[in-house]
N, CA, C and O atoms as a DFTB+ gen file, in Angstrom:
852 C
 N C O
     1  1     121.887     157.807     105.496
     2  2     121.923     156.433     106.271
     3  2     122.961     155.668     105.299
     4  3     123.015     155.738     104.072
     5  1     123.792     154.897     106.205
     6  2     124.506     153.921     105.715
     7  2     124.126     152.911     104.868
     8  3     122.899     152.826     104.925
     9  1     124.698     151.913     103.929
    10  2     124.293     150.858     103.642
    11  2     123.911     149.886     104.557
    12  3     122.926     149.161     104.421
    13  1     124.775     149.869     105.594
    14  2     124.251     148.735     106.678
    15  2     122.969     149.082     107.615
    16  3     122.308     148.241     108.225
    17  1     122.772     150.323     107.610
    18  2     121.567     150.565     108.280
    19  2     120.190     150.407     107.421
    20  3     119.181     149.868     107.875
    21  1     120.281     150.860     106.346
    22  2     119.455     150.316     105.182
    23  2     119.106     148.848     105.246
    24  3     117.959     148.412     105.352
    25  1     120.122     148.187     105.177
    26  2     119.569     146.815     105.296
    27  2     118.888     146.133     106.362
    28  3     118.042     145.244     106.267
    29  1     119.510     146.822     107.685
    30  2     118.774     146.490     108.882
    31  2     117.329     146.868     108.964
    32  3     116.502     146.179     109.562
    33  1     117.019     148.112     108.275
    34  2     115.697     148.640     108.390
    35  2     115.028     147.773     107.448
    36  3     113.898     147.409     107.776
    37  1     115.499     147.358     106.322
    38  2     114.680     146.602     105.278
    39  2     114.117     145.271     106.013
    40  3     112.967     144.849     105.894
    41  1     115.273     144.619     106.893
    42  2     114.727     143.545     107.553
    43  2     113.779     143.317     108.434
    44  3     113.046     142.348     108.633
    45  1     113.929     144.641     109.079
    46  2     112.767     144.717     110.172
    47  2     111.491     145.166     109.617
    48  3     110.479     145.107     110.314
    49  1     111.456     145.616     108.403
    50  2     110.016     146.200     107.643
    51  2     109.192     145.043     107.578
    52  3     109.540     143.947     107.139
    53  1     107.776     145.433     108.165
    54  2     106.603     144.392     107.924
    55  2     106.646     143.885     106.700
    56  3     106.746     144.676     105.762
    57  1     106.577     142.418     106.434
    58  2     106.493     141.847     105.092
    59  2     105.111     142.279     104.568
    60  3     104.156     142.492     105.315
    61  1     105.072     142.410     103.043
    62  2     104.041     142.508     102.500
    63  2     103.162     141.469     101.757
    64  3     103.716     140.520     101.201
    65  1     102.118     141.578     101.732
    66  2     101.045     140.318     100.995
    67  2     101.718     140.110      99.859
    68  3     101.874     138.944      99.499
    69  1     102.290     141.266      99.008
    70  2     102.831     140.864      97.923
    71  2     104.245     140.222      97.873
    72  3     104.721     140.066      96.748
    73  1     104.934     139.853      98.883
    74  2     106.191     139.402      98.952
    75  2     106.158     137.832      98.579
    76  3     105.718     136.969      99.339
    77  1     106.609     137.628      97.488
    78  2     106.797     136.163      97.183
    79  2     106.794     135.035      98.197
    80  3     105.998     134.102      98.298
    81  1     107.959     135.356      98.990
    82  2     108.413     134.202     100.035
    83  2     106.934     134.212     100.855
    84  3     106.479     133.072     100.952
    85  1     106.300     135.000     101.313
    86  2     105.162     134.976     102.233
    87  2     104.066     134.248     101.521
    88  3     103.363     133.427     102.110
    89  1     103.912     134.559     100.203
    90  2     102.726     133.792      99.517
    91  2     103.171     132.158      99.619
    92  3     102.511     131.312     100.222
    93  1     104.141     131.963      99.064
    94  2     104.936     130.623      99.350
    95  2     104.557     129.956     100.521
    96  3     103.936     128.896     100.595
    97  1     105.039     130.756     101.560
    98  2     104.561     130.193     102.939
    99  2     103.477     129.797     103.163
   100  3     103.216     128.653     103.538
   101  1     102.627     130.754     102.951
   102  2     101.170     130.388     102.933
   103  2     100.618     129.273     102.403
   104  3      99.889     128.473     102.989
   105  1     101.047     129.232     101.083
   106  2     100.503     127.858     100.177
   107  2     101.171     126.593     100.904
   108  3     100.478     125.578     100.980
   109  1     102.367     126.576     101.404
   110  2     102.961     125.355     101.963
   111  2     101.946     125.222     103.160
   112  3     101.603     124.041     103.213
   113  1     101.311     125.988     104.171
   114  2     100.786     125.616     105.352
   115  2      99.420     125.290     104.802
   116  3      98.776     124.444     105.422
   117  1      98.887     125.834     103.734
   118  2      97.500     125.372     103.302
   119  2      97.568     123.734     102.853
   120  3      96.859     122.774     103.154
   121  1      98.662     123.868     102.060
   122  2      98.783     122.234     101.715
   123  2      98.942     121.257     102.582
   124  3      98.547     120.106     102.395
   125  1      99.743     121.808     103.942
   126  2      99.735     120.554     104.581
   127  2      98.872     120.384     105.393
   128  3      98.719     119.223     105.773
   129  1      97.831     121.631     106.070
   130  2      96.640     121.047     106.330
   131  2      95.869     120.458     105.700
   132  3      95.227     119.599     106.304
   133  1      95.610     120.652     104.291
   134  2      94.948     119.720     103.268
   135  2      95.343     118.490     103.540
   136  3      94.503     117.630     103.805
   137  1      96.544     118.239     103.520
   138  2      97.127     116.633     103.446
   139  2      96.722     116.219     104.695
   140  3      95.953     115.257     104.681
   141  1      97.070     116.747     105.957
   142  2      96.591     116.190     107.233
   143  2      95.185     115.813     107.231
   144  3      94.814     114.755     107.741
   145  1      94.206     116.826     106.551
   146  2      92.701     116.429     106.849
   147  2      92.367     115.077     105.666
   148  3      91.515     114.228     105.930
   149  1      92.931     115.055     104.755
   150  2      92.747     113.866     103.645
   151  2      93.007     112.702     104.172
   152  3      92.262     111.730     104.046
   153  1      94.395     112.702     104.988
   154  2      94.554     111.492     106.105
   155  2      93.812     111.052     107.017
   156  3      93.599     109.908     107.417
   157  1      93.324     112.317     107.404
   158  2      92.416     111.785     108.613
   159  2      90.936     111.245     108.160
   160  3      90.298     110.436     108.834
   161  1      90.498     111.785     106.969
   162  2      89.299     111.301     106.346
   163  2      89.452     109.939     106.024
   164  3      88.579     109.097     106.235
   165  1      90.744     109.670     105.425
   166  2      91.095     108.442     104.782
   167  2      90.840     107.228     105.916
   168  3      90.138     106.226     105.776
   169  1      91.676     107.655     107.148
   170  2      91.652     106.917     108.380
   171  2      90.475     106.370     108.779
   172  3      90.306     105.222     109.189
   173  1      89.405     107.510     108.602
   174  2      88.092     107.460     109.497
   175  2      87.106     106.716     108.398
   176  3      86.004     106.308     108.763
   177  1      87.512     106.577     107.173
   178  2      86.743     105.876     106.330
   179  2      86.249     104.430     106.501
   180  3      87.032     103.490     106.638
   181  1      84.885     104.293     106.485
   182  2      84.489     102.744     106.999
   183  2      83.616     102.341     106.062
   184  3      82.837     103.095     105.479
   185  1      83.734     100.919     105.853
   186  2      82.634     100.493     104.882
   187  2      82.251      99.194     105.332
   188  3      82.900      98.586     106.183
   189  1      80.817      98.574     104.580
   190  2      80.341      97.967     104.946
   191  2      81.206      96.294     104.601
   192  3      81.678      95.974     103.510
   193  1      81.210      95.645     105.570
   194  2      82.087      93.895     104.809
   195  2      80.817      93.202     105.671
   196  3      79.957      93.704     106.395
   197  1      81.089      91.852     105.271
   198  2      80.545      90.607     105.476
   199  2      81.271      89.946     106.492
   200  3      82.491      89.888     106.338
   201  1      80.698      89.360     107.645
   202  2      81.238      88.376     108.425
   203  2      80.363      87.112     108.542
   204  3      79.192      87.228     108.180
   205  1      80.789      85.915     109.006
   206  2      80.146      84.879     109.170
   207  2      79.186      84.980     110.135
   208  3      79.639      85.271     111.242
   209  1      77.914      84.820     110.064
   210  2      76.818      84.725     111.097
   211  2      77.040      83.466     111.871
   212  3      77.041      83.491     113.101
   213  1      77.193      82.564     111.315
   214  2      77.834      81.162     112.000
   215  2      79.050      80.361     111.566
   216  3      79.502      80.866     110.539
   217  1      79.787      79.248     111.982
   218  2      80.656      78.866     111.210
   219  2      79.949      78.368     109.754
   220  3      78.812      77.932     109.574
   221  1      81.081      78.601     108.749
   222  2      80.820      78.022     107.448
   223  2      81.841      77.113     107.304
   224  3      83.019      77.428     107.471
   225  1      81.465      75.979     106.997
   226  2      82.170      74.715     106.817
   227  2      82.460      74.818     105.363
   228  3      81.743      75.407     104.554
   229  1      83.605      74.177     105.090
   230  2      84.042      73.724     103.777
   231  2      82.873      73.083     102.944
   232  3      82.045      72.371     103.513
   233  1      82.824      73.272     101.940
   234  2      81.558      73.105     100.886
   235  2      80.234      73.399     101.221
   236  3      79.387      72.856     100.512
   237  1      79.846      74.119     102.120
   238  2      78.838      74.785     102.472
   239  2      78.673      76.077     101.183
   240  3      79.512      76.843     100.707
   241  1      77.374      75.913     100.941
   242  2      76.662      77.034      99.758
   243  2      77.056      78.313     100.637
   244  3      76.979      78.133     101.852
   245  1      77.407      79.394     100.265
   246  2      77.219      80.711     100.904
   247  2      76.779      81.656     100.296
   248  3      77.122      81.845      99.129
   249  1      75.887      82.503     100.957
   250  2      74.782      83.614     100.466
   251  2      74.576      84.341     101.603
   252  3      75.124      84.256     102.702
   253  1      73.498      85.252     101.099
   254  2      73.306      86.413     102.144
   255  2      72.781      85.743     103.579
   256  3      73.070      86.311     104.632
   257  1      72.076      84.634     103.580
   258  2      71.569      83.944     104.718
   259  2      72.794      83.489     105.873
   260  3      72.656      83.076     107.024
   261  1      73.866      83.709     105.176
   262  2      74.833      82.990     106.077
   263  2      75.938      83.995     106.657
   264  3      76.886      83.854     107.429
   265  1      75.362      85.148     105.894
   266  2      76.442      86.621     106.502
   267  2      75.898      87.365     107.123
   268  3      74.680      87.188     107.138
   269  1      76.361      88.403     107.843
   270  2      76.036      89.327     108.615
   271  2      76.583      90.721     108.058
   272  3      77.718      90.546     107.613
   273  1      76.249      91.773     107.957
   274  2      77.024      92.842     107.524
   275  2      77.614      93.697     108.928
   276  3      76.979      93.809     109.976
   277  1      78.753      94.167     108.708
   278  2      79.413      94.884     109.833
   279  2      80.026      96.067     109.238
   280  3      80.358      96.093     108.053
   281  1      80.162      96.913     109.932
   282  2      81.119      98.452     109.295
   283  2      82.381      98.154     109.992
   284  3      82.489      97.795     111.165
   285  1      83.350      98.349     109.112
   286  2      84.707      98.183     109.533
   287  2      85.621      99.169     108.656
   288  3      85.223      99.761     107.652
   289  1      87.032      99.256     109.250
   290  2      87.972      99.949     108.271
   291  2      88.893      99.185     108.178
   292  3      89.497      98.700     109.134
   293  1      89.178      98.924     106.666
   294  2      90.087      97.759     106.220
   295  2      91.134      98.510     105.393
   296  3      91.824      97.756     104.707
   297  1      91.429      99.860     105.289
   298  2      92.181     100.532     104.448
   299  2      92.677      99.850     103.268
   300  3      91.858      99.537     102.404
   301  1      93.794      99.601     103.127
   302  2      94.340      98.902     101.878
   303  2      93.770      97.571     101.644
   304  3      93.735      97.193     100.473
   305  1      93.287      96.746     102.618
   306  2      92.989      95.334     102.585
   307  2      91.307      95.122     102.261
   308  3      90.625      94.109     102.407
   309  1      90.942      96.407     101.793
   310  2      89.304      96.254     101.210
   311  2      88.943      95.081     100.290
   312  3      87.935      94.406     100.497
   313  1      89.891      94.819      99.142
   314  2      89.723      93.890      98.477
   315  2      89.897      92.472      98.490
   316  3      89.686      91.718      97.540
   317  1      90.419      92.063      99.983
   318  2      90.710      90.888     100.254
   319  2      89.305      90.079     100.812
   320  3      89.309      88.855     100.944
   321  1      88.094      90.923     101.125
   322  2      87.142      90.495     101.874
   323  2      85.750      90.773     101.290
   324  3      85.518      91.664     100.472
   325  1      85.101      90.158     101.652
   326  2      83.382      90.409     100.915
   327  2      83.090      91.671     101.495
   328  3      83.280      91.876     102.694
   329  1      82.613      92.582     100.676
   330  2      81.953      93.618     101.077
   331  2      80.568      93.912     100.247
   332  3      80.117      93.250      99.313
   333  1      80.040      95.052     100.831
   334  2      78.574      95.093     100.158
   335  2      78.334      95.124      98.567
   336  3      78.968      95.998      97.977
   337  1      77.652      94.438      97.927
   338  2      77.694      94.185      96.692
   339  2      78.499      93.182      96.075
   340  3      78.384      92.926      94.876
   341  1      79.249      92.641      96.768
   342  2      80.516      91.795      96.161
   343  2      80.131      90.274      96.621
   344  3      81.128      89.556      96.696
   345  1      79.202      89.790      96.864
   346  2      78.436      88.525      97.265
   347  2      78.243      87.966      96.100
   348  3      77.332      88.466      95.440
   349  1      78.969      86.843      95.507
   350  2      78.497      86.076      94.436
   351  2      77.697      85.397      94.488
   352  3      77.178      85.310      95.601
   353  1      77.082      84.480      93.314
   354  2      76.018      83.692      93.247
   355  2      76.569      82.104      93.171
   356  3      77.630      82.053      92.549
   357  1      76.141      80.901      93.617
   358  2      76.442      79.821      93.220
   359  2      77.970      79.529      93.851
   360  3      78.715      78.780      93.220
   361  1      78.310      79.983      94.794
   362  2      79.703      79.905      95.253
   363  2      79.308      79.172      96.801
   364  3      78.405      79.439      97.595
   365  1      80.437      78.105      96.845
   366  2      80.740      77.364      98.026
   367  2      82.053      77.998      98.701
   368  3      82.791      78.822      98.161
   369  1      82.195      77.476      99.935
   370  2      83.381      77.810     101.051
   371  2      84.265      76.742     100.513
   372  3      83.899      75.567     100.468
   373  1      85.583      77.207     100.051
   374  2      86.400      76.166      99.977
   375  2      87.764      76.449     100.916
   376  3      88.871      75.976     100.657
   377  1      87.472      77.278     102.008
   378  2      87.778      76.919     103.347
   379  2      87.068      77.471     104.457
   380  3      86.218      78.358     104.383
   381  1      87.549      76.776     105.702
   382  2      86.403      77.146     106.785
   383  2      86.683      78.690     107.220
   384  3      87.797      79.203     107.322
   385  1      85.533      79.265     107.435
   386  2      85.461      80.472     108.048
   387  2      84.654      80.526     109.750
   388  3      83.425      80.467     109.799
   389  1      85.296      80.616     110.767
   390  2      85.014      80.759     111.878
   391  2      83.680      81.964     112.123
   392  3      83.595      83.019     111.495
   393  1      82.888      81.577     112.995
   394  2      81.680      82.471     113.409
   395  2      82.387      83.899     113.680
   396  3      83.373      84.056     114.399
   397  1      81.786      84.788     113.057
   398  2      82.148      86.186     113.378
   399  2      83.285      86.538     112.811
   400  3      83.689      87.655     113.134
   401  1      84.008      85.862     111.975
   402  2      85.019      86.360     111.313
   403  2      84.853      87.090     109.866
   404  3      83.948      86.708     109.124
   405  1      85.620      88.012     109.514
   406  2      85.390      88.569     108.182
   407  2      85.656      87.365     107.037
   408  3      86.632      86.618     106.974
   409  1      84.639      87.405     106.271
   410  2      84.848      86.211     105.179
   411  2      85.822      86.866     103.771
   412  3      85.495      87.730     102.958
   413  1      87.037      86.116     103.875
   414  2      88.028      86.354     102.825
   415  2      87.307      86.087     101.335
   416  3      86.603      85.088     101.188
   417  1      87.499      86.942     100.346
   418  2      87.053      86.523      99.070
   419  2      87.568      85.268      98.620
   420  3      86.864      84.506      97.958
   421  1      88.875      84.970      98.967
   422  2      89.347      83.633      98.479
   423  2      89.058      82.651      99.203
   424  3      89.767      81.650      99.099
   425  1      87.933      82.655     100.147
   426  2      87.530      81.545     100.760
   427  2      86.331      81.073     100.040
   428  3      85.796      80.000     100.318
   429  1      85.835      81.999      98.966
   430  2      84.812      81.299      98.000
   431  2      85.415      80.690      96.691
   432  3      86.400      81.193      96.151
   433  1      84.758      79.551      96.195
   434  2      84.893      79.207      94.806
   435  2      83.731      78.435      94.475
   436  3      82.764      78.093      95.156
   437  1      84.150      78.167      92.853
   438  2      83.040      77.178      92.474
   439  2      82.924      75.863      92.958
   440  3      83.978      75.379      93.371
   441  1      81.864      75.119      93.018
   442  2      81.804      73.762      93.587
   443  2      82.893      72.881      92.765
   444  3      83.547      72.029      93.366
   445  1      83.026      73.051      91.724
   446  2      83.913      72.230      90.751
   447  2      85.490      72.388      91.290
   448  3      86.286      71.473      91.076
   449  1      85.945      73.748      92.085
   450  2      86.864      73.791      92.354
   451  2      87.286      73.295      93.703
   452  3      88.359      73.609      94.219
   453  1      86.503      72.602      94.187
   454  2      86.860      72.108      95.971
   455  2      87.483      70.701      95.500
   456  3      86.991      69.840      94.771
   457  1      88.764      70.750      96.174
   458  2      89.525      69.248      95.873
   459  2      89.321      68.427      97.109
   460  3      90.004      67.407      97.204
   461  1      88.513      68.709      98.032
   462  2      88.277      67.642      99.219
   463  2      86.431      67.727      99.398
   464  3      85.605      68.635      99.485
   465  1      86.409      66.589      99.392
   466  2      84.879      66.209      99.955
   467  2      84.851      65.879     101.579
   468  3      85.601      65.227     102.306
   469  1      83.659      66.620     101.805
   470  2      83.200      66.294     103.296
   471  2      82.684      64.665     103.439
   472  3      81.816      64.273     102.659
   473  1      83.143      63.907     104.272
   474  2      82.656      62.590     104.436
   475  2      82.259      62.299     105.818
   476  3      83.135      62.507     106.658
   477  1      81.251      61.910     106.190
   478  2      81.020      61.975     107.533
   479  2      81.363      60.550     108.003
   480  3      81.017      59.587     107.318
   481  1      81.960      60.413     109.028
   482  2      82.421      59.554     109.763
   483  2      81.886      59.274     111.162
   484  3      82.112      60.161     111.985
   485  1      81.149      58.089     111.623
   486  2      81.011      57.755     112.857
   487  2      81.489      57.245     113.843
   488  3      81.798      56.078     113.604
   489  1      81.725      57.575     114.938
   490  2      82.654      57.219     115.837
   491  2      82.265      56.970     117.228
   492  3      81.450      57.780     117.668
   493  1      82.622      56.110     117.969
   494  2      82.152      55.812     119.487
   495  2      82.986      56.478     120.349
   496  3      82.580      57.184     121.271
   497  1      84.176      56.272     120.072
   498  2      85.424      56.555     120.879
   499  2      85.493      58.074     121.008
   500  3      85.077      58.850     120.148
   501  1      86.165      58.490     122.384
   502  2      86.225      60.059     122.579
   503  2      87.280      60.606     121.780
   504  3      88.348      60.007     121.656
   505  1      87.010      61.901     121.132
   506  2      88.112      62.665     120.669
   507  2      88.564      63.587     121.636
   508  3      87.890      63.862     122.629
   509  1      89.938      64.199     121.343
   510  2      90.251      65.324     122.428
   511  2      89.583      66.408     122.324
   512  3      89.126      66.649     121.206
   513  1      89.357      67.249     123.280
   514  2      88.372      68.325     123.203
   515  2      89.042      69.346     122.276
   516  3      88.354      70.305     121.928
   517  1      90.610      69.228     121.729
   518  2      91.057      70.315     120.878
   519  2      90.702      69.573     119.326
   520  3      91.163      70.213     118.381
   521  1      90.096      68.563     119.031
   522  2      89.706      68.049     117.705
   523  2      88.614      68.555     117.371
   524  3      87.657      67.782     117.418
   525  1      88.339      70.001     116.919
   526  2      87.473      70.511     116.397
   527  2      87.395      71.153     115.087
   528  3      88.421      71.029     114.418
   529  1      86.525      71.747     114.601
   530  2      86.508      72.221     113.057
   531  2      88.082      73.268     112.896
   532  3      88.614      74.109     113.621
   533  1      88.365      72.745     111.726
   534  2      89.728      73.449     111.536
   535  2      90.561      72.742     112.065
   536  3      91.609      73.341     111.825
   537  1      90.868      71.640     112.772
   538  2      91.943      70.771     113.006
   539  2      92.113      69.565     112.201
   540  3      91.531      69.360     111.136
   541  1      93.030      68.695     112.831
   542  2      93.402      67.572     111.500
   543  2      93.646      66.319     112.556
   544  3      94.181      66.241     113.661
   545  1      92.975      65.356     111.651
   546  2      93.192      64.141     112.206
   547  2      93.572      63.061     111.085
   548  3      93.329      63.154     109.882
   549  1      94.265      61.951     111.792
   550  2      94.377      60.735     110.897
   551  2      93.397      59.781     110.936
   552  3      92.855      59.532     112.014
   553  1      93.107      59.252     110.013
   554  2      91.869      58.058     109.471
   555  2      92.570      56.621     109.486
   556  3      93.313      56.284     108.565
   557  1      92.303      55.806     110.560
   558  2      92.967      54.395     110.688
   559  2      91.504      53.481     110.280
   560  3      90.345      53.509     110.695
   561  1      92.108      52.822     109.432
   562  2      90.958      51.303     109.379
   563  2      91.309      49.951     109.511
   564  3      92.296      49.429     108.991
   565  1      90.533      49.438     110.171
   566  2      90.791      48.070     110.579
   567  2      89.676      47.127     109.889
   568  3      88.510      47.317     110.236
   569  1      89.935      46.188     108.997
   570  2      88.838      45.406     108.153
   571  2      88.594      44.320     109.219
   572  3      89.356      44.113     110.163
   573  1      87.604      43.738     109.005
   574  2      87.170      42.521     109.741
   575  2      87.792      41.541     109.393
   576  3      88.010      41.366     108.194
   577  1      88.329      40.470     110.534
   578  2      89.114      39.496     110.120
   579  2      88.157      38.259     109.755
   580  3      88.728      37.192     109.532
   581  1      87.144      38.288     109.696
   582  2      86.466      37.043     109.559
   583  2      86.164      36.009     110.553
   584  3      85.601      34.947     110.290
   585  1      86.645      36.450     111.925
   586  2      86.539      35.439     113.162
   587  2      86.027      36.534     114.306
   588  3      86.512      36.616     115.434
   589  1      85.097      37.244     113.858
   590  2      84.333      38.191     114.888
   591  2      85.700      39.073     115.222
   592  3      85.678      39.385     116.413
   593  1      86.449      39.390     114.794
   594  2      87.533      40.592     115.028
   595  2      87.873      41.403     114.051
   596  3      87.101      41.556     113.105
   597  1      89.219      42.135     114.116
   598  2      89.440      42.943     113.147
   599  2      91.141      42.856     112.911
   600  3      91.969      42.614     113.789
   601  1      91.381      43.097     111.617
   602  2      92.836      42.645     111.209
   603  2      93.434      44.113     111.892
   604  3      92.734      45.000     112.380
   605  1      94.920      44.103     111.782
   606  2      95.713      45.179     112.191
   607  2      95.094      46.621     111.281
   608  3      95.069      46.698     110.053
   609  1      94.610      47.726     112.284
   610  2      94.498      48.776     111.544
   611  2      95.502      49.627     110.576
   612  3      96.666      49.816     110.929
   613  1      95.092      50.038     109.568
   614  2      95.999      50.572     108.430
   615  2      95.573      52.336     108.225
   616  3      94.443      52.758     107.979
   617  1      96.620      53.029     108.377
   618  2      96.507      54.483     108.142
   619  2      96.152      54.895     106.778
   620  3      97.075      54.898     105.964
   621  1      94.877      55.275     106.345
   622  2      94.584      55.568     104.987
   623  2      94.581      56.878     104.866
   624  3      94.917      57.205     103.727
   625  1      94.343      57.773     105.561
   626  2      94.574      59.321     105.262
   627  2      95.360      59.998     106.544
   628  3      95.196      59.625     107.705
   629  1      96.088      60.874     106.202
   630  2      96.939      61.498     107.355
   631  2      96.594      63.311     107.177
   632  3      96.494      64.107     106.244
   633  1      96.504      63.344     108.586
   634  2      95.969      65.239     108.494
   635  2      94.920      65.701     107.739
   636  3      95.046      66.699     107.030
   637  1      93.545      64.864     107.844
   638  2      92.597      65.101     107.011
   639  2      91.949      66.187     108.139
   640  3      92.000      66.121     109.368
   641  1      91.178      67.440     107.073
   642  2      90.812      68.552     108.108
   643  2      89.334      68.071     108.644
   644  3      88.559      67.347     108.019
   645  1      89.159      68.544     109.727
   646  2      87.693      68.320     110.533
   647  2      86.995      69.394     109.890
   648  3      87.603      70.463     109.884
   649  1      85.677      69.368     109.255
   650  2      84.931      70.268     108.877
   651  2      83.777      70.698     109.895
   652  3      83.333      71.845     109.950
   653  1      83.338      69.617     110.708
   654  2      82.285      69.748     111.448
   655  2      82.312      68.526     112.234
   656  3      82.961      67.566     111.820
   657  1      81.578      68.461     113.480
   658  2      81.681      67.658     114.728
   659  2      80.376      67.846     115.351
   660  3      79.967      68.904     115.828
   661  1      79.612      66.468     115.298
   662  2      78.323      66.674     116.108
   663  2      78.364      65.536     116.760
   664  3      78.882      64.577     116.187
   665  1      77.869      65.385     118.007
   666  2      77.447      64.379     118.812
   667  2      75.934      64.147     118.986
   668  3      75.081      65.035     118.964
   669  1      75.733      62.906     119.154
   670  2      74.275      62.797     119.319
   671  2      73.837      61.511     119.840
   672  3      74.473      60.544     119.420
   673  1      72.940      61.295     120.620
   674  2      72.379      59.950     121.223
   675  2      71.825      59.055     120.420
   676  3      70.962      59.490     119.658
   677  1      72.172      57.513     120.359
   678  2      71.758      56.643     119.454
   679  2      70.231      56.437     119.635
   680  3      69.653      57.052     120.531
   681  1      69.711      55.782     118.999
   682  2      68.078      55.841     118.653
   683  2      67.764      55.082     120.017
   684  3      66.815      55.494     120.684
   685  1      68.398      54.154     120.402
   686  2      67.923      53.373     121.670
   687  2      68.300      53.891     123.036
   688  3      68.159      53.268     124.089
   689  1      68.908      55.377     122.864
   690  2      69.161      55.910     124.065
   691  2      70.710      55.481     124.934
   692  3      71.133      55.876     126.020
   693  1      71.270      54.555     123.973
   694  2      72.657      54.004     124.416
   695  2      73.652      54.918     124.385
   696  3      73.800      55.943     125.050
   697  1      74.509      54.290     123.293
   698  2      75.883      54.755     123.129
   699  2      75.791      56.163     122.791
   700  3      74.698      56.410     122.282
   701  1      76.630      57.281     122.902
   702  2      76.599      58.509     122.276
   703  2      77.608      58.413     121.171
   704  3      78.790      58.074     121.226
   705  1      76.885      58.782     120.173
   706  2      77.888      58.407     118.944
   707  2      78.218      60.090     118.167
   708  3      77.428      61.029     118.071
   709  1      79.510      60.016     117.748
   710  2      79.981      61.251     117.347
   711  2      80.365      61.269     115.650
   712  3      81.292      60.648     115.131
   713  1      79.330      62.204     114.925
   714  2      79.878      62.001     113.708
   715  2      80.640      63.290     113.098
   716  3      80.136      64.410     113.021
   717  1      81.922      62.941     112.683
   718  2      82.602      63.675     111.993
   719  2      82.795      64.094     110.635
   720  3      83.168      63.213     109.860
   721  1      82.645      65.092     110.241
   722  2      82.703      65.862     108.727
   723  2      84.209      65.729     108.601
   724  3      84.907      66.578     109.157
   725  1      84.743      64.794     107.956
   726  2      86.250      64.794     107.479
   727  2      86.470      65.354     106.088
   728  3      85.719      64.831     105.266
   729  1      87.248      66.226     105.616
   730  2      87.627      66.795     104.190
   731  2      88.606      65.740     103.684
   732  3      89.742      65.639     104.146
   733  1      88.116      64.947     102.703
   734  2      88.758      63.844     102.036
   735  2      89.149      64.031     100.502
   736  3      88.187      64.130      99.740
   737  1      90.414      64.094      99.941
   738  2      90.562      63.726      98.798
   739  2      89.892      63.034      97.901
   740  3      89.259      62.172      98.511
   741  1      89.722      62.971      96.881
   742  2      88.782      62.007      95.867
   743  2      89.589      60.636      95.917
   744  3      89.013      59.567      96.118
   745  1      91.009      60.744      95.712
   746  2      91.731      59.505      95.827
   747  2      91.667      58.643      96.930
   748  3      91.956      57.447      96.879
   749  1      91.231      59.339      98.079
   750  2      91.011      58.402      99.442
   751  2      89.587      57.947      99.424
   752  3      89.249      57.094     100.245
   753  1      88.795      58.383      98.653
   754  2      87.231      58.283      98.819
   755  2      86.964      56.888      98.862
   756  3      86.433      56.362      99.841
   757  1      87.420      56.066      97.516
   758  2      87.152      54.631      97.668
   759  2      87.460      53.789      98.571
   760  3      86.702      52.936      99.035
   761  1      88.692      53.999      98.897
   762  2      89.032      53.027     100.367
   763  2      88.329      53.438     101.386
   764  3      88.238      52.524     102.205
   765  1      87.607      54.709     101.833
   766  2      87.050      54.837     103.049
   767  2      85.676      54.379     102.742
   768  3      85.067      53.668     103.542
   769  1      85.137      54.775     101.559
   770  2      83.577      54.228     101.514
   771  2      83.477      52.734     101.366
   772  3      82.500      52.067     101.707
   773  1      84.622      52.258     100.806
   774  2      84.490      50.598     101.086
   775  2      84.705      49.949     102.413
   776  3      84.308      48.854     102.812
   777  1      85.511      50.977     103.086
   778  2      85.467      50.415     104.681
   779  2      84.400      50.542     105.185
   780  3      84.209      49.724     106.084
   781  1      83.303      51.469     104.936
   782  2      82.546      51.652     105.636
   783  2      81.095      50.657     105.268
   784  3      80.125      50.368     105.969
   785  1      81.407      50.356     104.050
   786  2      80.504      49.627     103.168
   787  2      80.753      48.072     103.921
   788  3      79.819      47.363     104.295
   789  1      81.704      47.836     104.008
   790  2      82.256      46.313     104.474
   791  2      82.426      46.288     106.073
   792  3      83.134      45.411     106.569
   793  1      81.758      47.282     106.924
   794  2      81.630      47.271     108.259
   795  2      82.950      47.442     109.066
   796  3      82.934      47.353     110.294
   797  1      84.224      47.715     108.293
   798  2      85.422      48.284     108.651
   799  2      85.041      48.896     110.229
   800  3      83.929      49.281     110.590
   801  1      86.239      48.869     111.007
   802  2      86.242      49.701     112.000
   803  2      87.128      50.781     111.570
   804  3      88.277      50.607     111.162
   805  1      86.303      52.339     111.726
   806  2      86.916      53.361     111.499
   807  2      86.989      54.290     112.407
   808  3      86.036      54.803     112.994
   809  1      88.655      54.634     112.602
   810  2      89.180      55.514     113.655
   811  2      89.632      56.631     113.362
   812  3      90.136      56.769     112.248
   813  1      89.577      57.811     114.332
   814  2      90.138      58.905     114.036
   815  2      91.202      59.295     115.237
   816  3      90.953      59.138     116.432
   817  1      92.236      59.746     114.791
   818  2      93.466      60.049     115.872
   819  2      93.812      61.266     115.588
   820  3      94.257      61.558     114.478
   821  1      93.650      62.157     116.572
   822  2      93.875      63.810     116.440
   823  2      95.375      63.862     115.936
   824  3      96.268      63.133     116.369
   825  1      95.505      64.717     115.070
   826  2      97.060      65.150     114.447
   827  2      96.966      66.277     114.766
   828  3      96.171      67.015     114.185
   829  1      97.959      66.828     116.041
   830  2      98.081      68.124     116.379
   831  2      98.943      68.868     115.446
   832  3      98.926      70.096     115.353
   833  1      99.671      68.112     114.782
   834  2     100.690      68.728     113.953
   835  2     100.086      69.221     112.632
   836  3     100.512      70.151     111.948
   837  1      99.173      68.552     112.423
   838  2      98.194      68.937     111.063
   839  2      99.023      68.830     110.048
   840  3      99.017      69.774     109.258
   841  1      99.761      67.921     109.834
   842  2     100.560      67.304     108.573
   843  2     100.884      66.015     108.562
   844  3     100.493      65.293     109.479
   845  1     101.489      65.620     107.745
   846  2     102.071      64.280     107.592
   847  2     103.364      63.959     108.593
   848  3     104.392      64.632     108.662
   849  1     103.103      62.973     109.215
   850  2     104.424      62.521     110.217
   851  2     105.537      61.441     109.787
   852  3     106.457      61.164     110.556
């Protein structure tokens, strides 16, 4: 038999289990199957995280009573949200969390870390329907002019965030009053508290841009 024929016969010969090339091929296939299985298991891994049972306003204390456990798949974002066993004590919301949203870990902080305070402002004029918690308003104040009127209004705060809006009927059943919780920095509190104390007219103007104009 010629060398060419021997080579052809060698190529057609059934591979042996002792053939290193066959063993390497089998190992590669097994490794590929294991890798795909690991990826599928990782993608299917769910954890218990916490969502807001109701809207959580800025400044509100946050504990188990304000949260509801949900099973979710977060992948690499797991550390960004509150998960089972990660609810700290003595924390408040430093940013608003809408009802049903997952609670970001960064939305909680110590009371001393809150740079804005919720100030209730009662108004009788109607606000646009878009002026809800999370949007912004400008706060204007008109001081009494001593003649049963008011001086020209001045804008005290620009783009203050609304924390909460509540509407209630007055005690005598007359004018409906809206109480808006507005987040105000400490620097503006003396002016606004003084305005409320001296019976100034405090008005809120919706600021859709959400910033100083």
